[in-house]
LOZANU-519636 format. One record per residue (C-alpha): residue number from 1; x, z, y; residue in three letters. Coordinates in steps of 0.02 Angstrom, whole numbers. Layout:
<n: NUM, x: X, z: Z, y: Y, res: ALA>
...
END
This chain:
<n: 1, x: 1366, z: 344, y: 727, res: MET>
<n: 2, x: 1211, z: 377, y: 622, res: ALA>
<n: 3, x: 1134, z: 196, y: 533, res: GLY>
<n: 4, x: 954, z: 161, y: 555, res: LYS>
<n: 5, x: 812, z: 155, y: 447, res: LEU>
<n: 6, x: 684, z: 14, y: 424, res: TYR>
<n: 7, x: 506, z: 41, y: 345, res: GLY>
<n: 8, x: 473, z: -121, y: 266, res: VAL>
<n: 9, x: 307, z: -189, y: 222, res: GLY>
<n: 10, x: 320, z: -302, y: 66, res: VAL>
<n: 11, x: 152, z: -365, y: 51, res: GLY>
<n: 12, x: 22, z: -337, y: -79, res: PRO>
<n: 13, x: 95, z: -410, y: -232, res: GLY>
<n: 14, x: 139, z: -589, y: -200, res: ASP>
<n: 15, x: 313, z: -619, y: -180, res: PRO>
<n: 16, x: 264, z: -770, y: -59, res: GLU>
<n: 17, x: 190, z: -645, y: 56, res: LEU>
<n: 18, x: 348, z: -573, y: 103, res: LEU>
<n: 19, x: 377, z: -597, y: 283, res: THR>
<n: 20, x: 527, z: -688, y: 331, res: LEU>
<n: 21, x: 589, z: -538, y: 437, res: LYS>
<n: 22, x: 567, z: -416, y: 289, res: ALA>
<n: 23, x: 668, z: -547, y: 180, res: LEU>
<n: 24, x: 793, z: -559, y: 308, res: ARG>
<n: 25, x: 827, z: -364, y: 328, res: LEU>
<n: 26, x: 828, z: -354, y: 141, res: VAL>
<n: 27, x: 972, z: -471, y: 140, res: LYS>
<n: 28, x: 1071, z: -398, y: 291, res: GLU>
<n: 29, x: 1033, z: -215, y: 227, res: ALA>
<n: 30, x: 1174, z: -105, y: 144, res: GLU>
<n: 31, x: 1038, z: -3, y: 68, res: VAL>
<n: 32, x: 872, z: -24, y: -15, res: ILE>
<n: 33, x: 776, z: 122, y: -21, res: ALA>
<n: 34, x: 614, z: 109, y: -151, res: LEU>
<n: 35, x: 470, z: 239, y: -200, res: PRO>
<n: 36, x: 518, z: 285, y: -367, res: GLY>
<n: 37, x: 603, z: 367, y: -510, res: GLN>
<n: 38, x: 695, z: 210, y: -541, res: VAL>
<n: 39, x: 696, z: 82, y: -421, res: PRO>
<n: 40, x: 712, z: -68, y: -531, res: GLU>
<n: 41, x: 548, z: -21, y: -605, res: ASP>
<n: 42, x: 446, z: 8, y: -464, res: THR>
<n: 43, x: 315, z: -130, y: -395, res: VAL>
<n: 44, x: 398, z: -158, y: -232, res: ALA>
<n: 45, x: 564, z: -197, y: -309, res: PHE>
<n: 46, x: 468, z: -315, y: -419, res: LYS>
<n: 47, x: 386, z: -413, y: -270, res: ILE>
<n: 48, x: 551, z: -428, y: -185, res: VAL>
<n: 49, x: 643, z: -491, y: -340, res: GLU>
<n: 50, x: 543, z: -604, y: -348, res: GLY>
<n: 51, x: 593, z: -706, y: -169, res: ALA>
<n: 52, x: 757, z: -619, y: -171, res: TYR>
<n: 53, x: 828, z: -635, y: -352, res: PRO>
<n: 54, x: 995, z: -541, y: -298, res: GLU>
<n: 55, x: 919, z: -388, y: -234, res: LEU>
<n: 56, x: 991, z: -269, y: -406, res: GLY>
<n: 57, x: 1146, z: -293, y: -336, res: LYS>
<n: 58, x: 1122, z: -203, y: -171, res: LYS>
<n: 59, x: 1159, z: -12, y: -171, res: GLU>
<n: 60, x: 958, z: 49, y: -221, res: LEU>
<n: 61, x: 907, z: 232, y: -181, res: LEU>
<n: 62, x: 781, z: 325, y: -278, res: ALA>
<n: 63, x: 647, z: 421, y: -167, res: VAL>
<n: 64, x: 513, z: 487, y: -310, res: PRO>
<n: 65, x: 337, z: 538, y: -244, res: PHE>
<n: 66, x: 237, z: 625, y: -351, res: PRO>
<n: 67, x: 37, z: 595, y: -376, res: MET>
<n: 68, x: -17, z: 748, y: -320, res: SER>
<n: 69, x: -135, z: 835, y: -203, res: LYS>
<n: 70, x: -58, z: 999, y: -202, res: ASP>
<n: 71, x: 18, z: 1026, y: -20, res: PRO>
<n: 72, x: 181, z: 1144, y: -66, res: GLU>
<n: 73, x: 216, z: 996, y: -209, res: VAL>
<n: 74, x: 195, z: 845, y: -94, res: LEU>
<n: 75, x: 309, z: 954, y: 42, res: LYS>
<n: 76, x: 450, z: 982, y: -76, res: SER>
<n: 77, x: 461, z: 804, y: -131, res: TYR>
<n: 78, x: 437, z: 740, y: 34, res: HIS>
<n: 79, x: 567, z: 851, y: 100, res: ASP>
<n: 80, x: 701, z: 828, y: -36, res: ALA>
<n: 81, x: 657, z: 605, y: 4, res: GLY>
<n: 82, x: 705, z: 611, y: 188, res: ALA>
<n: 83, x: 866, z: 735, y: 156, res: ASP>
<n: 84, x: 919, z: 579, y: 13, res: LYS>
<n: 85, x: 876, z: 454, y: 157, res: VAL>
<n: 86, x: 975, z: 567, y: 269, res: LYS>
<n: 87, x: 1120, z: 575, y: 187, res: ALA>
<n: 88, x: 1138, z: 393, y: 196, res: VAL>
<n: 89, x: 1111, z: 378, y: 375, res: LEU>
<n: 90, x: 1237, z: 483, y: 415, res: ASP>
<n: 91, x: 1360, z: 375, y: 305, res: GLN>
<n: 92, x: 1338, z: 256, y: 448, res: GLY>
<n: 93, x: 1235, z: 151, y: 327, res: LYS>
<n: 94, x: 1079, z: 61, y: 388, res: ASP>
<n: 95, x: 940, z: 84, y: 260, res: VAL>
<n: 96, x: 793, z: -15, y: 215, res: VAL>
<n: 97, x: 619, z: 88, y: 127, res: PHE>
<n: 98, x: 519, z: -54, y: 59, res: LEU>
<n: 99, x: 355, z: -15, y: 31, res: THR>
<n: 100, x: 183, z: -105, y: -39, res: LEU>
<n: 101, x: 68, z: -173, y: 93, res: GLY>
<n: 102, x: 100, z: -128, y: 252, res: ASP>
<n: 103, x: 194, z: 27, y: 298, res: PRO>
<n: 104, x: 46, z: 105, y: 427, res: THR>
<n: 105, x: -59, z: 116, y: 303, res: VAL>
<n: 106, x: -67, z: 247, y: 180, res: TYR>
<n: 107, x: 101, z: 217, y: 158, res: SER>
<n: 108, x: 236, z: 332, y: 63, res: THR>
<n: 109, x: 356, z: 285, y: 180, res: TYR>
<n: 110, x: 273, z: 379, y: 323, res: LEU>
<n: 111, x: 319, z: 538, y: 261, res: TYR>
<n: 112, x: 505, z: 498, y: 262, res: ILE>
<n: 113, x: 466, z: 421, y: 433, res: HIS>
<n: 114, x: 391, z: 578, y: 513, res: HIS>
<n: 115, x: 520, z: 688, y: 451, res: ARG>
<n: 116, x: 685, z: 579, y: 510, res: LEU>
<n: 117, x: 601, z: 525, y: 687, res: VAL>
<n: 118, x: 587, z: 717, y: 722, res: ALA>
<n: 119, x: 767, z: 733, y: 687, res: GLN>
<n: 120, x: 818, z: 596, y: 803, res: GLY>
<n: 121, x: 862, z: 453, y: 680, res: TYR>
<n: 122, x: 836, z: 288, y: 745, res: GLU>
<n: 123, x: 702, z: 184, y: 653, res: THR>
<n: 124, x: 583, z: 56, y: 640, res: GLU>
<n: 125, x: 422, z: -7, y: 558, res: ILE>
<n: 126, x: 412, z: -193, y: 518, res: VAL>
<n: 127, x: 246, z: -232, y: 457, res: CYS>
<n: 128, x: 181, z: -330, y: 300, res: GLY>
<n: 129, x: 22, z: -420, y: 243, res: ILE>
<n: 130, x: -102, z: -273, y: 206, res: THR>
<n: 131, x: -190, z: -288, y: 26, res: SER>
<n: 132, x: -354, z: -280, y: 106, res: PHE>
<n: 133, x: -323, z: -437, y: 208, res: CYS>
<n: 134, x: -261, z: -515, y: 44, res: ALA>
<n: 135, x: -398, z: -453, y: -71, res: VAL>
<n: 136, x: -511, z: -528, y: 47, res: SER>
<n: 137, x: -413, z: -706, y: 77, res: ALA>
<n: 138, x: -411, z: -717, y: -129, res: ARG>
<n: 139, x: -599, z: -698, y: -142, res: LEU>
<n: 140, x: -608, z: -830, y: -20, res: ASN>
<n: 141, x: -712, z: -726, y: 105, res: THR>
<n: 142, x: -699, z: -654, y: 269, res: GLY>
<n: 143, x: -676, z: -452, y: 304, res: LEU>
<n: 144, x: -774, z: -464, y: 442, res: VAL>
<n: 145, x: -897, z: -565, y: 575, res: GLU>
<n: 146, x: -959, z: -556, y: 737, res: LYS>
<n: 147, x: -984, z: -384, y: 800, res: ALA>
<n: 148, x: -950, z: -307, y: 630, res: GLU>
<n: 149, x: -825, z: -151, y: 600, res: PRO>
<n: 150, x: -710, z: -132, y: 462, res: LEU>
<n: 151, x: -712, z: 38, y: 389, res: HIS>
<n: 152, x: -550, z: 77, y: 272, res: VAL>
<n: 153, x: -572, z: 222, y: 151, res: ILE>
<n: 154, x: -464, z: 312, y: 58, res: PRO>
<n: 155, x: -585, z: 344, y: -107, res: ALA>
<n: 156, x: -505, z: 463, y: -199, res: SER>
<n: 157, x: -584, z: 584, y: -82, res: TYR>
<n: 158, x: -762, z: 607, y: -25, res: GLN>
<n: 159, x: -858, z: 426, y: 2, res: ILE>
<n: 160, x: -1043, z: 441, y: -4, res: GLU>
<n: 161, x: -1065, z: 465, y: 184, res: ASP>
<n: 162, x: -940, z: 328, y: 228, res: ALA>
<n: 163, x: -1023, z: 224, y: 113, res: LEU>
<n: 164, x: -1170, z: 238, y: 228, res: LYS>
<n: 165, x: -1076, z: 161, y: 361, res: LEU>
<n: 166, x: -1117, z: -16, y: 447, res: SER>
<n: 167, x: -1003, z: -165, y: 426, res: GLY>
<n: 168, x: -874, z: -197, y: 290, res: THR>
<n: 169, x: -807, z: -46, y: 198, res: LYS>
<n: 170, x: -634, z: -67, y: 85, res: VAL>
<n: 171, x: -592, z: 72, y: -33, res: LEU>
<n: 172, x: -425, z: 96, y: -61, res: MET>
<n: 173, x: -321, z: 209, y: -173, res: LYS>
<n: 174, x: -458, z: 244, y: -310, res: THR>
<n: 175, x: -353, z: 325, y: -425, res: GLY>
<n: 176, x: -450, z: 410, y: -574, res: LYS>
<n: 177, x: -608, z: 419, y: -485, res: LYS>
<n: 178, x: -664, z: 248, y: -530, res: MET>
<n: 179, x: -775, z: 324, y: -634, res: ARG>
<n: 180, x: -868, z: 425, y: -497, res: ASP>
<n: 181, x: -832, z: 269, y: -352, res: VAL>
<n: 182, x: -941, z: 137, y: -461, res: LYS>
<n: 183, x: -1083, z: 265, y: -499, res: ALA>
<n: 184, x: -1115, z: 300, y: -330, res: GLU>
<n: 185, x: -1098, z: 116, y: -254, res: LEU>
<n: 186, x: -1225, z: 72, y: -417, res: LEU>
<n: 187, x: -1322, z: 220, y: -350, res: SER>
<n: 188, x: -1314, z: 133, y: -157, res: GLN>
<n: 189, x: -1350, z: -40, y: -222, res: GLY>
<n: 190, x: -1195, z: -112, y: -132, res: ALA>
<n: 191, x: -1125, z: -280, y: -142, res: GLU>
<n: 192, x: -958, z: -267, y: -190, res: ALA>
<n: 193, x: -792, z: -347, y: -252, res: MET>
<n: 194, x: -652, z: -292, y: -325, res: MET>
<n: 195, x: -478, z: -357, y: -364, res: ILE>
<n: 196, x: -350, z: -247, y: -468, res: GLU>
<n: 197, x: -159, z: -302, y: -447, res: ASN>
<n: 198, x: -194, z: -434, y: -326, res: CYS>
<n: 199, x: -51, z: -564, y: -321, res: GLY>
<n: 200, x: 26, z: -490, y: -471, res: MET>
<n: 201, x: 50, z: -584, y: -632, res: PRO>
<n: 202, x: -97, z: -462, y: -723, res: ASP>
<n: 203, x: -228, z: -475, y: -561, res: GLU>
<n: 204, x: -404, z: -462, y: -614, res: LYS>
<n: 205, x: -560, z: -516, y: -520, res: ILE>
<n: 206, x: -729, z: -414, y: -522, res: TYR>
<n: 207, x: -850, z: -503, y: -407, res: ARG>
<n: 208, x: -993, z: -379, y: -436, res: THR>
<n: 209, x: -1010, z: -192, y: -465, res: VAL>
<n: 210, x: -1052, z: -189, y: -634, res: GLU>
<n: 211, x: -898, z: -296, y: -680, res: GLU>
<n: 212, x: -776, z: -166, y: -615, res: ILE>
<n: 213, x: -717, z: -67, y: -774, res: PRO>
<n: 214, x: -701, z: 116, y: -755, res: GLU>
<n: 215, x: -517, z: 143, y: -811, res: ASP>
<n: 216, x: -457, z: 23, y: -685, res: ALA>
<n: 217, x: -269, z: 18, y: -607, res: GLY>
<n: 218, x: -198, z: 98, y: -476, res: TYR>
<n: 219, x: -191, z: -47, y: -371, res: TYR>
<n: 220, x: -361, z: -97, y: -381, res: SER>
<n: 221, x: -461, z: -114, y: -207, res: LEU>
<n: 222, x: -643, z: -141, y: -173, res: ILE>
<n: 223, x: -734, z: -234, y: -33, res: ILE>
<n: 224, x: -907, z: -166, y: 15, res: ILE>
<n: 225, x: -1004, z: -308, y: 113, res: LYS>
<n: 226, x: -1154, z: -272, y: 204, res: GLU>
<n: 227, x: -1328, z: -341, y: 137, res: ASN>
<n: 228, x: -1321, z: -537, y: 154, res: LYS>
<n: 229, x: -1491, z: -532, y: 232, res: ASP>
<n: 230, x: -1443, z: -400, y: 361, res: ARG>
<n: 231, x: -1281, z: -497, y: 402, res: ARG>
<n: 232, x: -1375, z: -649, y: 430, res: GLU>
<n: 233, x: -1503, z: -572, y: 571, res: GLU>
END
């Protein structure tokens, strides 16, 4: 009988934000899969290790993912990753695949999940605290109030029109586009704040658009609020 695959969200960075269910599944798991070449070097590993120091004693499975938008390159890696996980499941072992934040939000885990679901394997997604909720809490402010909508936007793509939407905008996965994103925010007079590496030892908070560095790291998230006067109407 094949094992079961769990896609487990480990939260945004602070080990104390790991859920009780996630921690239990990690402790019970026979194999821990991590998205990277070297499991111990991944951010997800370090987060969970902070709450469960014995993590390194588990059987670890490296599942590399490329930083690429080339469809053929992505498909090749995703197929190979699914095959690696499948090989372990076929041994009758359960696999807990750790992923940052929540597995349902722009998660690399989903590429593996979709493939194995299609092949008939048993799977379960275990939610984690999302990065944008953690960032808002760290900034000591709410995301949305009253009838305000919330828009979660992948900022590595075109964002000009998205920034014109009403309500609160969350910009994720800015990556190498930070210079362009900052320029667009300044041109639109946006009211925004950003946290880089939220909940991690090297966390940095930027409370205005002007403060945001153009070379900010990959784990940077921007929250854009509507004009204050408009919110209070």
